[in-house]
N, C-alpha and C positions, 0 to 999 in steps of 0.2 A: 245298547254298547252297540257301539259305531259296530259300520256297517261294512269294513276291515276285517275284522276282527270275527267277527262272525262268520261270516268267510273264509277263515284260517282253520275253526271253530267245526264250521258244519262240512268242512274237503275231510276233515282228521277224525270226526264221525261214517259223512260219506268212507271212506276207505275199511276203518271196520268195521262198517254195515257190510259194506259190497264181501268181503274176505272172511267174518261169520254166515253170509250167508248160499254162499258156493260150496266152502267149504264143512262146518255144519250141517246143513239143508239140502244144500242142489242135488250136488257132485255124488253121494252116499246114498238120497230117492234114486238123484239116476241112472247108477250102474254098482255101487254094490250091495253082494246078496244076498236075498233076503235072512238065514244062516247068518248069517252079521247082525243086524237088525233086527233079533228078535231075541242077539244077545244082551242087545237094551232096553227088550220088554218093549221095544218098538210096537202100539199097531201096528196089521200092516194088509189090510182093504184084499177080500177074499180076493177080488181083481186086479193083479200086483200092476199089472200095465196105469191106475188109475195113481200109484204111486210112481211111476215113474214121471209122468206124468207132470206131477204134480214137484219134481224130482229135477225137470225140464222147464217150467217156467219157474222155480225157485234160485239155476243155477242163470240165467236169462236179466231176473232179478237182478244178481248178484252184477251182473259184469255194465248194466244199465249204470249202478250203484257207483263200477268203479270209473267209466262213463264220464259220470253227472262231477266224478268228483273234481277234476278236471278245468270246469268253467261253472263252478255253481252259481253264478248268477242268468248267462244263457242257459240253465240244461233243468232253469226252476221247474221246470212241469214231472222232470224226471221227482224233485225231495214233493211235490207238491202228490203222485201219485205214489211216493212212496209212505205219506200224509193212511194213504189207505188200502194202499201196504204191507202196515205196518198195526193197525190198529183193526183190523176183519180177523189174521189169528191173535189178536189180544178176547177179541169180547170169546170169538169160539172154543177160548180153553176156558174163557174165564164163564161166561153156561155152561162149555158141556163138564163143569169142577163141581159146577154149587146144583144141576140137573143128573145128574145120575153119579159124583165122587169118584171122578177121574184123580189116581192119587199117583198117576208117571210122574215121574219128577226131569226125567227134561221135558218133556210136557206143559210141565210148570215154567220149568225155567226159559223155556222157547216163548211161553204168553206174557214172562214178564220182562225177555228181550227184546221182543214187539215190541209191547209194549214204553217201554225209555224210549228206543226209539224211537215213535211217534212223540215224547213228546219234544227227545230234544232238532224233532225235526221241525217240531210247529214254532218250538222256538224259533232256535238256529235260525227257521228259512230268507234269502234275504225278497222282505217285497218294497212297494211302490218306493212306500213314502224315509225307509231306512236310506235312500239316498238323494235325500234333501239334506 
């Protein structure tokens, strides 16, 4: 795949990832009342401050993805860090699903989505050999 086409698609993926990260995971975990989260049967830690920390971190990642979409070649470090940001939740959801039988649909979808973003980042990430 030519570099220009990879960058075009990576920019689109980064926009989608930024929006999902901020709107679906970040801001709800950071700002939503716990009663709203309980409606979706989401696991809420005993100390809600950890949920709020997660929301803040997820929102920050979303902002980073948004900034990276403007120039993915110059901001390739964000895309590389995004590989870790996406594979870890996928592995955690997979582990807890197998070890504890987690059946929460939202968590499953989140695990699948982060796995998809991991693969897309891996495929579309600009590399030195693409510039040749």
